[in-house]
N, C-alpha and C positions, 0 to 999 in steps of 0.2 A: 635334921638332916640335911648334909650338906648337898647343893645341886649338884648332878651328875651327869654326864653324857650318855646316851642311850649305849655307844660303843663301849666304854668305859664299865657301865651299868651291866652291861649282857656278858663283858666278859669275866666281872668280879663274881657273877650269880648263877652262871647257865649252870652249874653243877645243880643246883638248889632250884631253879627254872623259874628264879625271880628276878625282878628287875627292881632293886632298893625297896625303898617302903611301899611303893605303888603295887609291887607284888603281897609285900606282909600285909598290908589292909585288905587286898582281895581273899586272900585266905583267912584272917581272922575273922571275916567277915561272913565265911560261907556258911550257908544254911540258915542267915539271920538278914543280909542284906537284900533286896531285890532290885536290882540294877533297873535302870532305865534302858539302857541297851548292852547286850552282850556283843560283842565282836570276835568273831571266831577269824583270825587271819591278821595279821598287824603288818598288810601291807600298801600294795596301790589304792585300793579302795578301802580299807580298812582303816587307816590312818585318817582320810580325809573325813569317814564317819565320825570316828571318834572324836575329831577337833571341833566340826561343827555342832556336834549336839552338845559337849561341853560347855561351849561357846552358849548355849540355850540355858543352861541348869543342869544338863542332864548330869545323872550318876551312870558312867560309863565303864565295863570292864572288856580288857583287850587281852585275848589269850591267842598263844602262837605256838606250835610246835618246835620253831626255830629258836638259838640263843640269841637272835637280833632281830630287831623289826626290819622292815623294807622289803620283805619277799623276794619276788622277780626282780625288784627297781637294783639290786647289788649286780645284776650281769645283764640284764636289759638294756638296750640301745637308746630307750627312752622317748621313740618316737611318738610325737604327738601332733594333732590336727585339730585348727579349730577357726570357726570364719566370722569373722565381724571383730576381729579383736582390738586393743587399742596398738599391740604393735604393727597390727596393718594399719589402721589409721592414721597412724605417726609417718607412714611410709607413702603414704596416698592410695593404699590399697582398697579398693571397693569392692568387698564380699558381703554372702550372709547367708545365715543359717539353711536358707533354701537351696540356695546353690550347693552348698555342702550335701546337703542331704541326694541331692539331682547325683552328683557325682559319685556318692555311695553308692546308690543304686544301678547309677550306668557302669560302674568298674566292677559291682559284682553282678552283672547281668541280671537283675531282679532278684538276688537267689539269698540277700540281706534281710533280716525281720525288718520293716518298716517301722513297726512300733518303736523296737529299740534303738535303733537307728534313728528316729525323730529327735526321741528323749535325750540322746545322745550329746545330736549336733546342734538344736537346739539351746541346750546348755554348756557347750563346749566353752564358748568364748568366755563366759564369767569363771570356768574354774580355770582358764589359762592366764585370764586378767590378775584374779586372784594370788595364780600362782607365781606370776612376775611382778604385782606389787609385794609380794613377801620376799622378792630376792633373788628369784629363778632371771636368768641370763641365757635367752636365743643364742645360738652362733651369730656371728657378725651379718652372715651374708642371709641370715632369715629371714621371716620364712623362706621357703621355695617349692616350687611343684611338687617335686618328688626325687626320691633317690632312692631304688631298689625296688619300687613298687609302680604300678602303673601309675603317671603323675596328674594331680588334679588339674580342671580348668582354671586354677585360679592359687596363687601361692598362699598357703595355709598350714604349711609341712615345717614343723620346729623339732630341734633337739638342743640340748645343753653340750657343752664341753666334755662333761663326764657322762655324758648318758643319762642312764637312768638315775645315777648317783647323784648327779644333779639335782634332779627332783625329790631325790630322797632327803638332800641336804635340807632343804627347808620345809619337808614334811617334818623331820625331826625336830628342827626348831620351833614350828609352831605346836607342835605334840608336848613339847617338854612342859610347859608352864601350867596346863591341866594335870600332869601327872604332879607336878611338884604343889599345887593347890590341893590335891586330894578328888579333882573331880575325874579322872582316869588313874584307874589301877590296869596296871600291865603284866603277866605273867607269862615268861617265855619260858621256854622248853616244856610246856603245858598241853600237850595233845588232849583235842577233845574226843570223845569215847564213844559219848551217845547223845542224843536228844530228849529230853522226858517230854511228855505230853500229860497234859489232863484228861479226864474222861470222855471229853469232847474232841480230843484230838490235837487241841490248839499246843503250843509249844510253851511251857512254862520253866524249864531247867536245860541245864547240859552238865553230862557229868565228865569231869576231866581228872585228867592223870598224869604226876607229876613226880619222877623218882618213883618214891614205892609208896607215896601218898597218893589216894583218889579220893575225889570230893565232889558234890552238886553247888553250882553256885545258880540261881533262881533270875529270871530277868522279865521286863515286860515284853521285850522286842530280843530277837538273836538273829544276828546277823553273819550269812555264812560268807566270808572274804578269802578263803585262804587257796585259792589258786587251782591249776588245772592240774594235769597227770601227765604229763608227758615224761617224769621220771619213774614212773609206775609202768614198766612192760607189759604187765598182763593185763592192766585195766586200759593202757594202752590198746591193743590189739582187740579186746573185749569191746569197746566202745567204739572206735575209730574204723575198727575192720581193717588195720593194716598194721604190719610188722613196726615194732618200734626201731628202727634202726639206728638212730644218732642218740649220743649220751651227751648233750648240750643243754639241758633245764635245770632249773633251780630243783635241789635236791630235796624240800620237802614239798615238791611239786607231785604229791601224792593220788590225789584225787580225793582227798578224806571227805572235802565239803559234799562232793558231789553222790559219796555214798554216805553221808548224813542225812542230807536233803531226801534221799530216792529211799531210805529208812523209815521214814515217815510220810510214805505216799507219793512223792514229787518223783518227776520221769525227767527224762533226759531227751536233747534233739538236736539233729545238726548234723548227723553222721553223714549224708546225702551230702554235705559240702566239704570232706576232707579234701585238703589240698598240701599237696607237696612243695617243699622250695626247687629249685633247678640243680639241688645235688652239692655235694662236697665230694672230697678225698677223705674217707676215716681213716680212723688210725688201723684198723685189723677189719677180720670178718667177724668178732666175738660182739655183737650185737646187743643192746644198744654199745653204738661205740662212738668214742670221743673223734673229733675233726681234727685232721692232720693240715689237710691245706683245702684251700679252694682253686680250682682254677676259672679265668674270668671269662664269665661267658657272657659277659654284658657288652654288645656291639657297641654301645655310648661310650666305654672305658676303653676296648681294645678290640678291632675288627677281626673278624677269625680268619686263620689260615688252615684251620683245622676240619675235619668233616665229624659226626656226631652219631655213632650207629648203637643198634640196641642188640641184645642177645642175638637175634637174628638176622645182624650185620646189616640191618635196613636204615638208612637215613630216616628220622623222622619228623625233623624241621629243618626250615631252612636255617644255617648256624647263624646267618645277621639278622635273623629275625628281630626288629626292634621291642615289640612289644614283651614287656614282662611277663602278662597273663598269659598269650598263647605258648611263652616257651613253657609255663609250669604246667600250666594245662596240658599240652603234648605226651609229658612227661607222665602223665597219670595211665595211661593206656599203655605203655612200657612192661615189660616183664619184670616184676621185682623193683619199680621204680629205678631202672639201674640203666646207662649206658657207658661207653666209652670215648672219650675223644682219640682220634685217630690223625697221624700226620706222619713224616718222611723225616730223612739226615736233611734234606736240605730247607726243610719248613723250620725244624728245630736251630738248623744253624740263620737262616734270615728273620725270623719271623722275632715281634718283641717276646722275650718270655711271656709264658702264658700261665704260669702258677703264680697266685698273689704272694708277692711277698720274698720271693724265689728267683735268684739269679739265672742266666743260662746253664751255668755252670753246677750250680746246684740241682738243677731239674736233672742234669745231666747223672749226678751220683747217687739220685735218687731211684733212678732203673738199676741200681746196686743193690739199693737198701729198704724198698718198701714192695710187698708182692701187688698192689695196685699200680705202679709203674712197670707195662710189660714192652719187651725190646725183642724183635727178633730179625732174621737176615732176610725172611720173605714173608708174604702176608699169609699166606696158609700157617704158617709157625706164627705166626702172632695171633690169629682167629685162635688155634689151639690152646697155646696159652693163656690166653684171657677168657676162652670159653664162649667164643662166639663163634656161630655156623660160619665155616670157611668160606663156603658157595656164597653166603648173602654177602660176608664182606667185599670178597673179589668181585662182585657185580657193582657192590655200591662203587665203592672205588675206581674201576673203570666207568660207572657212570657218571660221576662226578669229574675223572680228568677228561673224560670227551666234551662236558659242558666249559671246563676253563678254555678247550679249544676251541670250541664253538662261542665262547661268551655267551651260553644260554644256558643256564643252568635249572635242571627240573624241577628245583623247589622252589626257584625262585631268585635263587641268593644272587646278591651283587657283588660281593668283593671275591674276586675269584684270581689272587695272587700266583699261586703256585698249584701243577700236579702232584701227587701223592706216586712218586715212582723210582725213589732215590732211597737204597738199604742203607742203613739197618731202617727198621720200620717200630713205630710205636706205638703205643695204646697206653693213657690212663683212665683207668675206670672212677667214675663218678657215681654217687649213689643218693637219691630223692631221700629228704626226710622231712619232719616235721617238727616246729620250733614252739608249735604253741597246740591248745589243746583246742580241736574241732568241735567236740561234743560238750554241750553244758546242759544245766539243769532250765528247764522249762521257769520262767516268771512272766507276771502280769505286766501291765503300763506304769504300775505300783511298786515294780520289782520284787512283790509277794511271790515267794515259792508257788505253784501252781499243782494239782494233781489232774489225773490224766482228763478226766472232764472237767476241767476249767477251774473249780473252785479251790479259793488260796489256801495255803496252808495257815492257818492263822497265827500271827506274830514271827514268820520265820520268812527271813529278805535274801535275796542272793547278788552280790556283783562282783566284778572281775572277772578275771581268767575262767572262772568256773561256771559263766555263762556260755562260754566258749566261742571261738573266734567264727565256726559256722552261724552262728545268731548274727554276730557284729560285723563281720565282713563277706558272708556269705561263702562262695564259691571263688573268692579271688582274695589277694592280699590287700587291703586299701589301706592305704600309709595312715597311723596315727589312731586305727579305728581298735586298738588294745588298752593303752596306757590311759587315754584321754577317757574314755568311756567308762574307765574304771575310776579313775579320779572322781567324775562325774558323778557318777552313780551311787558312792560314797559320799559327795557332800551333799546332794539331794536327799539321803535318806537321813543324814546326819542333821539337816534343816527341816525335813518334814515329818518325820514320825511324830507321834503324840509324845509328848515328854509331861508329866504330872498334870494330865488331864486335858491340855491344852493342844492343838494341833495347829503349827505354826503356817 
């Protein structure tokens, strides 16, 4: 059969759930062949696991509910972090895994899982170097200290020109030969419906469904790598304890792997580390809703002329607070993770446009077109329209204006360009939401899924987002601590799991 790319193969065979000869081989061997490794989820963690296991001679089966490989890499920014890389060395940057570990624990305020963090950062440079050795190119000015998250103490933060797709391009290319040579079978549009155990409770097979066909594949090891739950609103609220406001996740992030792991005795952890971003302007109130726009609230990019108030009309953070983490943490205690950005006509006229990618005229037009853009002739009317307590908003504006006059703001704000005094008055609603799954399956240091008393579910492993941001980043957004650990853990499992009676 002629070699084909994954994009073409997936498009041609999506209806049947097959990727060329690889899927045909898998279904022909169902019930007869015992794979060395069955990977559930052909994404950031699953693909490296298959690549490195196949390189050792393993017979690998990859299963994915989607009709293409790649998972969240299709829409991720692909943020990576690694210390002690060849790229750093070429630029004279001296860095170490120990320094990386210390930074992660500092930024997370000690809430990240130290065992998993140590495993990730100690092996991150090897993963990143492998990626660059095989064609990945970081942006010209990288590595950097940070962008969008708390900065590291050293420049160890990287991404490519096309975000996650820059990574996926390398993974596709490196996986394809193993598929062509029959070492890896790939079956797409093939959700796994159950994990099957023997009498001792050890995993021995998976049950899958593709179209109307259902069958069982047997495997020595099974890796759960099929992503988080951000596109499953019911599971999101049950696990995270917060409503799923934003519809911005990968559609196949339904939490299937977490539920599979729990079905055989695994449990989840990390709920206490739920963290929201600092908000977006969503399309409407039909949650989860698509993102419409985002106000520039990062003072390093644009100093604030406006004030931020919650539903009680209270300012809850100095608007020019430079710490990403402090801003994000402040939103957790606000009703419904919601706030309003309030300003007046003089600020709209004089300030640099605040809505990212919008001109001043486009911002004005939005007040006639979008319900989250509110305009009124008086502050009480503005508060009533927005759903903000009237007295609270009036007090906050008066207090802020006094601070501008006295050049001493009660919250310590330093950038105080103008009072809010001239009608009409404006408010733009912002909604906090999460783009990652906080809660994840509990694993041990070998990435074995564990039960509540700590004993492993034999033959079952987990990697990627279904471990949860709460374990790898704690209660903070730590740059690169989702994508790089996912690839790293997949690589390590591919290299270390016993194959053919030998442990590498």
